[in-house]
N, C-alpha and C positions, 0 to 999 in steps of 0.2 A: 544407521539403521532406518529403514523406511517406516513412516507412520501414516496411518489413514486418518485424514482430517475429519471424516464423518464419525469414525469410531471415537476419536478424541473428543469431539463435540458431544457425543452421547455420554461418554464418561463424565465430562464436565457437568452436563445437565443432571445426570444421576447423582453426582456428588452434591450439587447445590440443593437438589430436592431432599436428599437424606439429611443434609445439614440443617435445612429449614425445620426439620422435625427433631433436631438434636440427636439424630441417628437412632431414634426410638422406633423399633420395628412395629410395635403395637399401634403407635400413632400413624405411621406410614400405611399400615394395613387398613386402619379405620378410614383414612383419607381416600385410599384407593377404592374401598367398598362404597363410600359416599359418592365418589365420582361415577362408579359403575351404576349405582342406583339412579343418579341424576341423568345418565346418558339416555335412558329410555330404550336401550337395546335389549334384546332377548339374551338372557344368560343361559348357557347350556351347561348341564352337569355332566362331566365326563368321568365321574367316579365309577369304579367297576360295578357291574351288575351281578346279581346272584348267579351262580353257575347253573345253567339249565340242566346239565348232566346230573348234578346233585339233586335237583328237584325231581327229575324223572326217576332216579334211584329211590328217593324217598317215597314217591307215589307207588312204585313197583313193590316196595317193601310193605306198604300199607295194604296193598291188594293181596300179597302173600299172607300177611297176618290175618286178614279177614276170611281167608279160605279155611 
């Protein structure tokens, strides 16, 4: 079976990194957040935005109620 050396190297690095935190996801997450803050790069939030259609419907309903 063919193996990709680069993928194997990434798996090895990932395993060593997780092992250094005793596979504790909270500790890994905290470390990644710390590295992110130290990087000085802009962090973009890609969480879903409020649905504009719902906002328009709510506004239209308010106008109807005011009439």
